[in-house]
C-alpha positions as CSV (number, residue, x, y, z in Angstrom):
1,M,0.0,0.0,0.0
2,N,1.3,3.5,-0.8
3,K,0.9,6.7,1.2
4,E,-2.0,8.1,-0.9
5,K,-4.1,4.9,-0.5
6,F,-3.4,4.8,3.2
7,L,-4.5,8.4,3.6
8,K,-7.6,7.7,1.6
9,E,-8.4,4.8,4.0
10,L,-7.9,7.2,7.0
11,D,-10.5,9.5,5.5
12,E,-13.1,6.9,6.3
13,I,-12.2,7.3,10.0
14,V,-12.2,11.1,9.8
15,E,-15.6,11.2,8.2
16,D,-17.2,8.4,10.2
17,K,-20.4,9.2,12.1
18,I,-20.2,8.8,15.8
19,F,-22.7,6.8,17.9
20,I,-24.0,8.6,21.0
21,G,-25.9,6.4,23.4
22,N,-28.9,7.6,25.3
23,N,-28.0,6.0,28.7
24,K,-25.4,4.1,30.6
25,Q,-26.7,0.8,29.1
26,N,-25.4,2.0,25.7
27,L,-21.9,2.6,26.9
28,E,-20.4,-0.6,25.6
29,E,-21.9,-0.1,22.2
30,E,-20.8,3.5,22.2
31,I,-17.2,2.4,22.9
32,S,-17.3,-0.4,20.4
33,R,-18.7,1.7,17.5
34,N,-16.5,4.7,18.1
35,S,-13.2,2.9,18.4
36,W,-10.7,2.2,15.7
37,S,-7.4,0.3,15.3
38,I,-4.9,1.6,12.8
39,S,-1.7,-0.3,11.8
40,I,1.1,0.9,9.6
41,S,4.3,-0.8,8.6
42,Q,7.6,0.9,9.4
43,Q,8.4,1.1,5.7
44,L,5.2,3.1,5.0
45,A,5.5,5.1,8.2
46,N,8.9,6.4,6.9
47,H,7.0,8.3,4.2
48,F,5.0,10.4,6.7
49,T,5.9,13.5,8.7
50,V,4.9,14.1,12.2
51,E,2.8,17.0,11.0
52,E,0.9,14.7,8.6
53,I,0.0,12.3,11.5
54,R,-0.9,15.2,13.7
55,G,-3.1,16.6,10.9
56,F,-5.0,13.3,10.8
57,F,-5.7,13.3,14.6
58,R,-6.7,17.0,14.5
59,A,-9.2,16.2,11.7
60,V,-10.7,13.3,13.7
61,I,-11.0,15.4,16.8
62,T,-12.5,18.4,14.9
63,N,-15.1,16.1,13.2
64,R,-16.0,14.4,16.5
65,T,-16.3,17.7,18.3
66,D,-18.5,19.1,15.6
67,Q,-20.8,16.1,15.7
68,I,-21.1,16.2,19.5
69,K,-21.9,20.0,19.3
70,K,-24.6,19.3,16.7
71,S,-26.1,16.3,18.5
72,N,-29.3,16.4,20.6
73,S,-27.7,14.4,23.3
74,K,-28.3,15.4,26.9
75,N,-25.2,13.6,28.1
76,E,-23.1,15.8,30.3
77,C,-19.6,14.5,29.4
78,F,-17.8,13.3,26.3
79,F,-14.2,12.1,26.0
80,I,-12.1,11.9,22.9
81,H,-9.2,9.6,23.7
82,G,-6.4,8.2,21.6
83,L,-3.7,5.7,22.3
84,I,-0.6,5.4,20.1
85,R,1.5,2.3,20.6
86,Y,4.8,1.8,18.8
87,Q,5.9,-1.7,18.1
88,K,9.2,-2.8,16.6
89,G,9.0,-5.8,14.5
């Protein structure tokens, strides 16, 4: 996979609609539907700058924030959380 194709696939995450539950019973579904796992080989990662990766995360956060602001949810609290793990291999 090349850089352009990988970025195109990331667009799906940026543009994805979030799921906002109505109560605590929806929490597991909310977590499941709003979580993603992204993997990239070291060879492909070498073609990216830190700013390009930051740009992706900024776009995701902006999209999610906009969706939350436009939602009719009465929930008091929202979290946008990310975890980045580096693995050698």
